[in-house]
PDB file of N, CA, C and O in Angstrom:
ATOM      1  N   GLN A   1       0.841  -1.171   0.000  1.00  0.00           N
ATOM      2  CA  GLN A   1       0.000   0.000   0.000  1.00  0.00           C
ATOM      3  C   GLN A   1       0.887   1.236   0.000  1.00  0.00           C
ATOM      4  O   GLN A   1       1.827   1.343   0.788  1.00  0.00           O
ATOM      5  N   GLN A   2       0.576   2.159  -0.890  1.00  0.00           N
ATOM      6  CA  GLN A   2       1.368   3.376  -0.990  1.00  0.00           C
ATOM      7  C   GLN A   2       0.440   4.540  -1.293  1.00  0.00           C
ATOM      8  O   GLN A   2      -0.432   4.436  -2.156  1.00  0.00           O
ATOM      9  N   ILE A   3       0.620   5.621  -0.603  1.00  0.00           N
ATOM     10  CA  ILE A   3      -0.150   6.827  -0.856  1.00  0.00           C
ATOM     11  C   ILE A   3       0.784   7.821  -1.521  1.00  0.00           C
ATOM     12  O   ILE A   3       1.878   8.094  -1.027  1.00  0.00           O
ATOM     13  N   MET A   4       0.336   8.362  -2.654  1.00  0.00           N
ATOM     14  CA  MET A   4       1.177   9.294  -3.393  1.00  0.00           C
ATOM     15  C   MET A   4       0.537  10.668  -3.416  1.00  0.00           C
ATOM     16  O   MET A   4      -0.687  10.796  -3.453  1.00  0.00           O
ATOM     17  N   SER A   5       1.350  11.662  -3.395  1.00  0.00           N
ATOM     18  CA  SER A   5       0.889  13.038  -3.485  1.00  0.00           C
ATOM     19  C   SER A   5       0.622  13.395  -4.939  1.00  0.00           C
ATOM     20  O   SER A   5       1.354  12.963  -5.830  1.00  0.00           O
ATOM     21  N   CYS A   6      -0.401  14.165  -5.179  1.00  0.00           N
ATOM     22  CA  CYS A   6      -0.711  14.658  -6.518  1.00  0.00           C
ATOM     23  C   CYS A   6      -0.509  16.156  -6.571  1.00  0.00           C
ATOM     24  O   CYS A   6      -1.332  16.875  -7.138  1.00  0.00           O
ATOM     25  N   GLU A   7       0.563  16.630  -5.993  1.00  0.00           N
ATOM     26  CA  GLU A   7       0.779  18.070  -5.874  1.00  0.00           C
ATOM     27  C   GLU A   7       1.544  18.675  -7.038  1.00  0.00           C
ATOM     28  O   GLU A   7       1.754  19.888  -7.058  1.00  0.00           O
ATOM     29  N   LYS A   8       1.964  17.883  -8.000  1.00  0.00           N
ATOM     30  CA  LYS A   8       2.796  18.440  -9.060  1.00  0.00           C
ATOM     31  C   LYS A   8       2.168  18.215 -10.430  1.00  0.00           C
ATOM     32  O   LYS A   8       1.589  17.161 -10.693  1.00  0.00           O
ATOM     33  N   GLY A   9       2.290  19.216 -11.301  1.00  0.00           N
ATOM     34  CA  GLY A   9       1.987  19.035 -12.708  1.00  0.00           C
ATOM     35  C   GLY A   9       3.323  18.810 -13.397  1.00  0.00           C
ATOM     36  O   GLY A   9       4.364  19.129 -12.823  1.00  0.00           O
ATOM     37  N   ASN A  10       3.326  18.286 -14.576  1.00  0.00           N
ATOM     38  CA  ASN A  10       4.603  17.974 -15.182  1.00  0.00           C
ATOM     39  C   ASN A  10       4.505  17.955 -16.696  1.00  0.00           C
ATOM     40  O   ASN A  10       3.434  17.728 -17.258  1.00  0.00           O
ATOM     41  N   ASP A  11       5.619  18.194 -17.341  1.00  0.00           N
ATOM     42  CA  ASP A  11       5.696  18.017 -18.782  1.00  0.00           C
ATOM     43  C   ASP A  11       5.615  16.522 -19.074  1.00  0.00           C
ATOM     44  O   ASP A  11       6.122  15.698 -18.314  1.00  0.00           O
ATOM     45  N   TRP A  12       4.968  16.190 -20.189  1.00  0.00           N
ATOM     46  CA  TRP A  12       4.820  14.783 -20.561  1.00  0.00           C
ATOM     47  C   TRP A  12       6.171  14.087 -20.704  1.00  0.00           C
ATOM     48  O   TRP A  12       6.311  12.920 -20.338  1.00  0.00           O
ATOM     49  N   ASP A  13       7.164  14.797 -21.235  1.00  0.00           N
ATOM     50  CA  ASP A  13       8.455  14.157 -21.495  1.00  0.00           C
ATOM     51  C   ASP A  13       9.236  13.842 -20.217  1.00  0.00           C
ATOM     52  O   ASP A  13      10.295  13.218 -20.289  1.00  0.00           O
ATOM     53  N   LYS A  14       8.743  14.253 -19.063  1.00  0.00           N
ATOM     54  CA  LYS A  14       9.396  13.915 -17.798  1.00  0.00           C
ATOM     55  C   LYS A  14       8.738  12.720 -17.108  1.00  0.00           C
ATOM     56  O   LYS A  14       9.102  12.375 -15.984  1.00  0.00           O
ATOM     57  N   LEU A  15       7.769  12.088 -17.780  1.00  0.00           N
ATOM     58  CA  LEU A  15       7.019  10.984 -17.163  1.00  0.00           C
ATOM     59  C   LEU A  15       7.452   9.619 -17.676  1.00  0.00           C
ATOM     60  O   LEU A  15       6.735   8.635 -17.495  1.00  0.00           O
ATOM     61  N   ASN A  16       8.606   9.547 -18.309  1.00  0.00           N
ATOM     62  CA  ASN A  16       9.139   8.274 -18.797  1.00  0.00           C
ATOM     63  C   ASN A  16       8.247   7.654 -19.877  1.00  0.00           C
ATOM     64  O   ASN A  16       8.079   6.436 -19.929  1.00  0.00           O
ATOM     65  N   LEU A  17       7.681   8.502 -20.732  1.00  0.00           N
ATOM     66  CA  LEU A  17       6.848   8.040 -21.835  1.00  0.00           C
ATOM     67  C   LEU A  17       7.675   7.997 -23.113  1.00  0.00           C
ATOM     68  O   LEU A  17       8.699   8.671 -23.220  1.00  0.00           O
ATOM     69  N   SER A  18       7.229   7.204 -24.078  1.00  0.00           N
ATOM     70  CA  SER A  18       7.907   7.169 -25.367  1.00  0.00           C
ATOM     71  C   SER A  18       7.758   8.528 -26.057  1.00  0.00           C
ATOM     72  O   SER A  18       6.816   9.274 -25.789  1.00  0.00           O
ATOM     73  N   GLN A  19       8.688   8.827 -26.932  1.00  0.00           N
ATOM     74  CA  GLN A  19       8.643  10.092 -27.670  1.00  0.00           C
ATOM     75  C   GLN A  19       7.380  10.165 -28.515  1.00  0.00           C
ATOM     76  O   GLN A  19       6.782  11.234 -28.641  1.00  0.00           O
ATOM     77  N   LYS A  20       6.971   9.057 -29.089  1.00  0.00           N
ATOM     78  CA  LYS A  20       5.754   9.022 -29.909  1.00  0.00           C
ATOM     79  C   LYS A  20       4.538   9.391 -29.060  1.00  0.00           C
ATOM     80  O   LYS A  20       3.677  10.142 -29.518  1.00  0.00           O
ATOM     81  N   MET A  21       4.453   8.877 -27.831  1.00  0.00           N
ATOM     82  CA  MET A  21       3.329   9.197 -26.949  1.00  0.00           C
ATOM     83  C   MET A  21       3.346  10.681 -26.593  1.00  0.00           C
ATOM     84  O   MET A  21       2.304  11.336 -26.615  1.00  0.00           O
ATOM     85  N   VAL A  22       4.512  11.207 -26.268  1.00  0.00           N
ATOM     86  CA  VAL A  22       4.637  12.629 -25.925  1.00  0.00           C
ATOM     87  C   VAL A  22       4.176  13.489 -27.103  1.00  0.00           C
ATOM     88  O   VAL A  22       3.413  14.437 -26.921  1.00  0.00           O
ATOM     89  N   GLU A  23       4.633  13.161 -28.295  1.00  0.00           N
ATOM     90  CA  GLU A  23       4.249  13.921 -29.486  1.00  0.00           C
ATOM     91  C   GLU A  23       2.748  13.838 -29.735  1.00  0.00           C
ATOM     92  O   GLU A  23       2.119  14.831 -30.100  1.00  0.00           O
ATOM     93  N   THR A  24       2.178  12.661 -29.539  1.00  0.00           N
ATOM     94  CA  THR A  24       0.738  12.481 -29.744  1.00  0.00           C
ATOM     95  C   THR A  24      -0.061  13.314 -28.753  1.00  0.00           C
ATOM     96  O   THR A  24      -1.012  13.993 -29.141  1.00  0.00           O
ATOM     97  N   LEU A  25       0.310  13.270 -27.493  1.00  0.00           N
ATOM     98  CA  LEU A  25      -0.393  14.040 -26.474  1.00  0.00           C
ATOM     99  C   LEU A  25      -0.305  15.534 -26.757  1.00  0.00           C
ATOM    100  O   LEU A  25      -1.293  16.257 -26.627  1.00  0.00           O
ATOM    101  N   GLN A  26       0.871  15.988 -27.141  1.00  0.00           N
ATOM    102  CA  GLN A  26       1.050  17.406 -27.443  1.00  0.00           C
ATOM    103  C   GLN A  26       0.270  17.810 -28.689  1.00  0.00           C
ATOM    104  O   GLN A  26      -0.263  18.918 -28.751  1.00  0.00           O
ATOM    105  N   SER A  27       0.196  16.924 -29.683  1.00  0.00           N
ATOM    106  CA  SER A  27      -0.562  17.236 -30.899  1.00  0.00           C
ATOM    107  C   SER A  27      -2.059  17.318 -30.617  1.00  0.00           C
ATOM    108  O   SER A  27      -2.800  17.950 -31.370  1.00  0.00           O
ATOM    109  N   LEU A  28      -2.503  16.686 -29.546  1.00  0.00           N
ATOM    110  CA  LEU A  28      -3.912  16.762 -29.135  1.00  0.00           C
ATOM    111  C   LEU A  28      -4.189  17.999 -28.283  1.00  0.00           C
ATOM    112  O   LEU A  28      -5.314  18.213 -27.830  1.00  0.00           O
ATOM    113  N   GLY A  29      -3.156  18.807 -28.072  1.00  0.00           N
ATOM    114  CA  GLY A  29      -3.314  20.030 -27.297  1.00  0.00           C
ATOM    115  C   GLY A  29      -3.151  19.836 -25.801  1.00  0.00           C
ATOM    116  O   GLY A  29      -3.468  20.734 -25.021  1.00  0.00           O
ATOM    117  N   LEU A  30      -2.664  18.685 -25.396  1.00  0.00           N
ATOM    118  CA  LEU A  30      -2.434  18.408 -23.979  1.00  0.00           C
ATOM    119  C   LEU A  30      -0.991  18.781 -23.654  1.00  0.00           C
ATOM    120  O   LEU A  30      -0.082  17.963 -23.798  1.00  0.00           O
ATOM    121  N   GLU A  31      -0.791  20.001 -23.224  1.00  0.00           N
ATOM    122  CA  GLU A  31       0.553  20.536 -23.016  1.00  0.00           C
ATOM    123  C   GLU A  31       1.257  19.943 -21.799  1.00  0.00           C
ATOM    124  O   GLU A  31       2.444  19.622 -21.868  1.00  0.00           O
ATOM    125  N   LYS A  32       0.545  19.796 -20.699  1.00  0.00           N
ATOM    126  CA  LYS A  32       1.140  19.271 -19.468  1.00  0.00           C
ATOM    127  C   LYS A  32       0.220  18.230 -18.862  1.00  0.00           C
ATOM    128  O   LYS A  32      -0.992  18.249 -19.078  1.00  0.00           O
ATOM    129  N   ALA A  33       0.806  17.327 -18.105  1.00  0.00           N
ATOM    130  CA  ALA A  33       0.027  16.313 -17.390  1.00  0.00           C
ATOM    131  C   ALA A  33      -0.687  16.962 -16.213  1.00  0.00           C
ATOM    132  O   ALA A  33      -0.138  17.836 -15.541  1.00  0.00           O
ATOM    133  N   PHE A  34      -1.914  16.524 -15.977  1.00  0.00           N
ATOM    134  CA  PHE A  34      -2.601  16.923 -14.756  1.00  0.00           C
ATOM    135  C   PHE A  34      -1.880  16.301 -13.569  1.00  0.00           C
ATOM    136  O   PHE A  34      -1.097  15.365 -13.731  1.00  0.00           O
ATOM    137  N   ASN A  35      -2.144  16.817 -12.393  1.00  0.00           N
ATOM    138  CA  ASN A  35      -1.469  16.342 -11.184  1.00  0.00           C
ATOM    139  C   ASN A  35      -1.598  14.840 -10.996  1.00  0.00           C
ATOM    140  O   ASN A  35      -0.606  14.167 -10.716  1.00  0.00           O
ATOM    141  N   VAL A  36      -2.788  14.310 -11.144  1.00  0.00           N
ATOM    142  CA  VAL A  36      -2.987  12.877 -10.930  1.00  0.00           C
ATOM    143  C   VAL A  36      -2.187  12.075 -11.966  1.00  0.00           C
ATOM    144  O   VAL A  36      -1.647  11.019 -11.635  1.00  0.00           O
ATOM    145  N   GLN A  37      -2.105  12.547 -13.179  1.00  0.00           N
ATOM    146  CA  GLN A  37      -1.347  11.852 -14.216  1.00  0.00           C
ATOM    147  C   GLN A  37       0.144  11.862 -13.915  1.00  0.00           C
ATOM    148  O   GLN A  37       0.827  10.857 -14.112  1.00  0.00           O
ATOM    149  N   ALA A  38       0.649  12.992 -13.441  1.00  0.00           N
ATOM    150  CA  ALA A  38       2.077  13.104 -13.116  1.00  0.00           C
ATOM    151  C   ALA A  38       2.466  12.166 -11.982  1.00  0.00           C
ATOM    152  O   ALA A  38       3.623  11.757 -11.887  1.00  0.00           O
ATOM    153  N   SER A  39       1.526  11.826 -11.133  1.00  0.00           N
ATOM    154  CA  SER A  39       1.812  10.908 -10.026  1.00  0.00           C
ATOM    155  C   SER A  39       1.580   9.455 -10.400  1.00  0.00           C
ATOM    156  O   SER A  39       2.369   8.585 -10.030  1.00  0.00           O
ATOM    157  N   VAL A  40       0.506   9.184 -11.129  1.00  0.00           N
ATOM    158  CA  VAL A  40       0.091   7.806 -11.378  1.00  0.00           C
ATOM    159  C   VAL A  40       0.845   7.148 -12.534  1.00  0.00           C
ATOM    160  O   VAL A  40       1.213   5.977 -12.436  1.00  0.00           O
ATOM    161  N   ILE A  41       1.081   7.875 -13.621  1.00  0.00           N
ATOM    162  CA  ILE A  41       1.703   7.258 -14.800  1.00  0.00           C
ATOM    163  C   ILE A  41       3.072   6.658 -14.480  1.00  0.00           C
ATOM    164  O   ILE A  41       3.292   5.492 -14.809  1.00  0.00           O
ATOM    165  N   PRO A  42       3.999   7.380 -13.863  1.00  0.00           N
ATOM    166  CA  PRO A  42       5.291   6.750 -13.550  1.00  0.00           C
ATOM    167  C   PRO A  42       5.142   5.549 -12.606  1.00  0.00           C
ATOM    168  O   PRO A  42       5.879   4.569 -12.717  1.00  0.00           O
ATOM    169  N   PHE A  43       4.198   5.635 -11.691  1.00  0.00           N
ATOM    170  CA  PHE A  43       3.961   4.529 -10.754  1.00  0.00           C
ATOM    171  C   PHE A  43       3.517   3.269 -11.502  1.00  0.00           C
ATOM    172  O   PHE A  43       4.029   2.179 -11.246  1.00  0.00           O
ATOM    173  N   ILE A  44       2.566   3.422 -12.425  1.00  0.00           N
ATOM    174  CA  ILE A  44       2.065   2.269 -13.180  1.00  0.00           C
ATOM    175  C   ILE A  44       3.147   1.710 -14.101  1.00  0.00           C
ATOM    176  O   ILE A  44       3.254   0.494 -14.264  1.00  0.00           O
ATOM    177  N   LEU A  45       3.947   2.587 -14.701  1.00  0.00           N
ATOM    178  CA  LEU A  45       4.974   2.120 -15.634  1.00  0.00           C
ATOM    179  C   LEU A  45       6.175   1.477 -14.941  1.00  0.00           C
ATOM    180  O   LEU A  45       6.994   0.830 -15.594  1.00  0.00           O
ATOM    181  N   ASN A  46       6.285   1.649 -13.633  1.00  0.00           N
ATOM    182  CA  ASN A  46       7.364   1.029 -12.878  1.00  0.00           C
ATOM    183  C   ASN A  46       7.172  -0.482 -12.906  1.00  0.00           C
ATOM    184  O   ASN A  46       6.152  -0.981 -12.430  1.00  0.00           O
ATOM    185  N   SER A  47       8.129  -1.214 -13.453  1.00  0.00           N
ATOM    186  CA  SER A  47       7.985  -2.663 -13.636  1.00  0.00           C
ATOM    187  C   SER A  47       7.750  -3.410 -12.324  1.00  0.00           C
ATOM    188  O   SER A  47       7.202  -4.512 -12.330  1.00  0.00           O
ATOM    189  N   LYS A  48       8.156  -2.827 -11.214  1.00  0.00           N
ATOM    190  CA  LYS A  48       7.943  -3.461  -9.912  1.00  0.00           C
ATOM    191  C   LYS A  48       6.451  -3.666  -9.637  1.00  0.00           C
ATOM    192  O   LYS A  48       6.067  -4.614  -8.951  1.00  0.00           O
ATOM    193  N   TYR A  49       5.609  -2.772 -10.178  1.00  0.00           N
ATOM    194  CA  TYR A  49       4.178  -2.825  -9.926  1.00  0.00           C
ATOM    195  C   TYR A  49       3.387  -3.325 -11.126  1.00  0.00           C
ATOM    196  O   TYR A  49       2.159  -3.381 -11.068  1.00  0.00           O
ATOM    197  N   ALA A  50       4.057  -3.686 -12.203  1.00  0.00           N
ATOM    198  CA  ALA A  50       3.366  -4.124 -13.414  1.00  0.00           C
ATOM    199  C   ALA A  50       2.451  -5.304 -13.111  1.00  0.00           C
ATOM    200  O   ALA A  50       2.849  -6.276 -12.470  1.00  0.00           O
ATOM    201  N   GLY A  51       1.235  -5.194 -13.583  1.00  0.00           N
ATOM    202  CA  GLY A  51       0.265  -6.265 -13.388  1.00  0.00           C
ATOM    203  C   GLY A  51      -0.460  -6.192 -12.064  1.00  0.00           C
ATOM    204  O   GLY A  51      -1.343  -7.007 -11.799  1.00  0.00           O
ATOM    205  N   GLY A  52      -0.109  -5.237 -11.229  1.00  0.00           N
ATOM    206  CA  GLY A  52      -0.771  -5.101  -9.941  1.00  0.00           C
ATOM    207  C   GLY A  52      -1.962  -4.168 -10.023  1.00  0.00           C
ATOM    208  O   GLY A  52      -2.255  -3.600 -11.075  1.00  0.00           O
ATOM    209  N   ASP A  53      -2.630  -4.021  -8.920  1.00  0.00           N
ATOM    210  CA  ASP A  53      -3.790  -3.141  -8.844  1.00  0.00           C
ATOM    211  C   ASP A  53      -3.368  -1.736  -8.432  1.00  0.00           C
ATOM    212  O   ASP A  53      -2.426  -1.556  -7.660  1.00  0.00           O
ATOM    213  N   VAL A  54      -4.069  -0.762  -8.952  1.00  0.00           N
ATOM    214  CA  VAL A  54      -3.834   0.627  -8.588  1.00  0.00           C
ATOM    215  C   VAL A  54      -5.192   1.252  -8.307  1.00  0.00           C
ATOM    216  O   VAL A  54      -6.097   1.177  -9.138  1.00  0.00           O
ATOM    217  N   LEU A  55      -5.332   1.854  -7.165  1.00  0.00           N
ATOM    218  CA  LEU A  55      -6.551   2.547  -6.786  1.00  0.00           C
ATOM    219  C   LEU A  55      -6.237   4.030  -6.668  1.00  0.00           C
ATOM    220  O   LEU A  55      -5.325   4.427  -5.942  1.00  0.00           O
ATOM    221  N   VAL A  56      -6.993   4.836  -7.381  1.00  0.00           N
ATOM    222  CA  VAL A  56      -6.763   6.278  -7.380  1.00  0.00           C
ATOM    223  C   VAL A  56      -8.060   6.976  -7.004  1.00  0.00           C
ATOM    224  O   VAL A  56      -9.119   6.690  -7.564  1.00  0.00           O
ATOM    225  N   MET A  57      -7.968   7.876  -6.070  1.00  0.00           N
ATOM    226  CA  MET A  57      -9.120   8.690  -5.699  1.00  0.00           C
ATOM    227  C   MET A  57      -8.784  10.141  -6.028  1.00  0.00           C
ATOM    228  O   MET A  57      -7.848  10.724  -5.482  1.00  0.00           O
ATOM    229  N   SER A  58      -9.570  10.701  -6.929  1.00  0.00           N
ATOM    230  CA  SER A  58      -9.343  12.069  -7.370  1.00  0.00           C
ATOM    231  C   SER A  58     -10.663  12.618  -7.896  1.00  0.00           C
ATOM    232  O   SER A  58     -11.545  11.853  -8.285  1.00  0.00           O
ATOM    233  N   ALA A  59     -10.794  13.905  -7.907  1.00  0.00           N
ATOM    234  CA  ALA A  59     -12.042  14.549  -8.327  1.00  0.00           C
ATOM    235  C   ALA A  59     -12.377  14.244  -9.787  1.00  0.00           C
ATOM    236  O   ALA A  59     -11.497  13.960 -10.600  1.00  0.00           O
ATOM    237  N   THR A  60     -13.663  14.311 -10.092  1.00  0.00           N
ATOM    238  CA  THR A  60     -14.125  14.189 -11.466  1.00  0.00           C
ATOM    239  C   THR A  60     -13.481  15.289 -12.303  1.00  0.00           C
ATOM    240  O   THR A  60     -13.431  16.451 -11.897  1.00  0.00           O
ATOM    241  N   GLY A  61     -12.992  14.901 -13.476  1.00  0.00           N
ATOM    242  CA  GLY A  61     -12.354  15.869 -14.363  1.00  0.00           C
ATOM    243  C   GLY A  61     -10.891  16.128 -14.076  1.00  0.00           C
ATOM    244  O   GLY A  61     -10.291  17.035 -14.651  1.00  0.00           O
ATOM    245  N   SER A  62     -10.311  15.329 -13.183  1.00  0.00           N
ATOM    246  CA  SER A  62      -8.913  15.555 -12.796  1.00  0.00           C
ATOM    247  C   SER A  62      -7.910  14.817 -13.677  1.00  0.00           C
ATOM    248  O   SER A  62      -6.703  14.997 -13.512  1.00  0.00           O
ATOM    249  N   GLY A  63      -8.382  13.991 -14.608  1.00  0.00           N
ATOM    250  CA  GLY A  63      -7.475  13.313 -15.525  1.00  0.00           C
ATOM    251  C   GLY A  63      -7.220  11.847 -15.231  1.00  0.00           C
ATOM    252  O   GLY A  63      -6.245  11.283 -15.729  1.00  0.00           O
ATOM    253  N   LYS A  64      -8.070  11.216 -14.435  1.00  0.00           N
ATOM    254  CA  LYS A  64      -7.860   9.814 -14.064  1.00  0.00           C
ATOM    255  C   LYS A  64      -7.886   8.868 -15.262  1.00  0.00           C
ATOM    256  O   LYS A  64      -7.077   7.944 -15.341  1.00  0.00           O
ATOM    257  N   THR A  65      -8.803   9.091 -16.183  1.00  0.00           N
ATOM    258  CA  THR A  65      -8.926   8.170 -17.324  1.00  0.00           C
ATOM    259  C   THR A  65      -7.619   8.084 -18.104  1.00  0.00           C
ATOM    260  O   THR A  65      -7.147   6.985 -18.394  1.00  0.00           O
ATOM    261  N   LEU A  66      -7.031   9.220 -18.445  1.00  0.00           N
ATOM    262  CA  LEU A  66      -5.748   9.190 -19.155  1.00  0.00           C
ATOM    263  C   LEU A  66      -4.626   8.673 -18.269  1.00  0.00           C
ATOM    264  O   LEU A  66      -3.656   8.105 -18.771  1.00  0.00           O
ATOM    265  N   ALA A  67      -4.744   8.861 -16.962  1.00  0.00           N
ATOM    266  CA  ALA A  67      -3.720   8.345 -16.052  1.00  0.00           C
ATOM    267  C   ALA A  67      -3.628   6.827 -16.136  1.00  0.00           C
ATOM    268  O   ALA A  67      -2.560   6.256 -15.915  1.00  0.00           O
ATOM    269  N   PHE A  68      -4.736   6.173 -16.454  1.00  0.00           N
ATOM    270  CA  PHE A  68      -4.735   4.719 -16.624  1.00  0.00           C
ATOM    271  C   PHE A  68      -4.540   4.309 -18.086  1.00  0.00           C
ATOM    272  O   PHE A  68      -3.857   3.324 -18.364  1.00  0.00           O
ATOM    273  N   ALA A  69      -5.134   5.059 -19.022  1.00  0.00           N
ATOM    274  CA  ALA A  69      -5.073   4.680 -20.432  1.00  0.00           C
ATOM    275  C   ALA A  69      -3.691   4.845 -21.036  1.00  0.00           C
ATOM    276  O   ALA A  69      -3.259   3.994 -21.814  1.00  0.00           O
ATOM    277  N   ILE A  70      -2.992   5.908 -20.702  1.00  0.00           N
ATOM    278  CA  ILE A  70      -1.658   6.141 -21.271  1.00  0.00           C
ATOM    279  C   ILE A  70      -0.695   5.000 -20.953  1.00  0.00           C
ATOM    280  O   ILE A  70      -0.021   4.522 -21.866  1.00  0.00           O
ATOM    281  N   PRO A  71      -0.596   4.539 -19.708  1.00  0.00           N
ATOM    282  CA  PRO A  71       0.309   3.407 -19.435  1.00  0.00           C
ATOM    283  C   PRO A  71      -0.109   2.122 -20.147  1.00  0.00           C
ATOM    284  O   PRO A  71       0.746   1.326 -20.536  1.00  0.00           O
ATOM    285  N   ILE A  72      -1.422   1.910 -20.321  1.00  0.00           N
ATOM    286  CA  ILE A  72      -1.869   0.717 -21.047  1.00  0.00           C
ATOM    287  C   ILE A  72      -1.343   0.752 -22.469  1.00  0.00           C
ATOM    288  O   ILE A  72      -0.809  -0.243 -22.960  1.00  0.00           O
ATOM    289  N   VAL A  73      -1.491   1.891 -23.137  1.00  0.00           N
ATOM    290  CA  VAL A  73      -1.007   2.015 -24.519  1.00  0.00           C
ATOM    291  C   VAL A  73       0.512   1.879 -24.558  1.00  0.00           C
ATOM    292  O   VAL A  73       1.051   1.227 -25.452  1.00  0.00           O
ATOM    293  N   GLU A  74       1.196   2.479 -23.610  1.00  0.00           N
ATOM    294  CA  GLU A  74       2.657   2.386 -23.569  1.00  0.00           C
ATOM    295  C   GLU A  74       3.123   0.938 -23.395  1.00  0.00           C
ATOM    296  O   GLU A  74       4.085   0.515 -24.037  1.00  0.00           O
ATOM    297  N   ILE A  75       2.456   0.192 -22.547  1.00  0.00           N
ATOM    298  CA  ILE A  75       2.843  -1.205 -22.296  1.00  0.00           C
ATOM    299  C   ILE A  75       2.534  -2.079 -23.507  1.00  0.00           C
ATOM    300  O   ILE A  75       3.285  -3.012 -23.794  1.00  0.00           O
ATOM    301  N   LEU A  76       1.454  -1.800 -24.220  1.00  0.00           N
ATOM    302  CA  LEU A  76       1.050  -2.615 -25.369  1.00  0.00           C
ATOM    303  C   LEU A  76       1.796  -2.266 -26.653  1.00  0.00           C
ATOM    304  O   LEU A  76       1.738  -3.026 -27.619  1.00  0.00           O
ATOM    305  N   ARG A  77       2.491  -1.138 -26.683  1.00  0.00           N
ATOM    306  CA  ARG A  77       3.153  -0.732 -27.932  1.00  0.00           C
ATOM    307  C   ARG A  77       4.292  -1.620 -28.295  1.00  0.00           C
ATOM    308  O   ARG A  77       4.943  -1.404 -29.317  1.00  0.00           O
TER     309      ARG A  77
END
């Protein structure tokens, strides 16, 4: 069990994403990751936790869907 802070926003290229993913997100007009994404994406992509469960509690509209979808696409690429 780990509780993570969602206090930081971040550039996509600092989240350990592929260059193609960063370019795609930026081309969609998503300049920076929301706080929840900046915390959750690196956590999910960490191989130590691969295949495990992740529970995130955050307000509606805070970016949770992409926080889960981006790592799925990255892992499947």
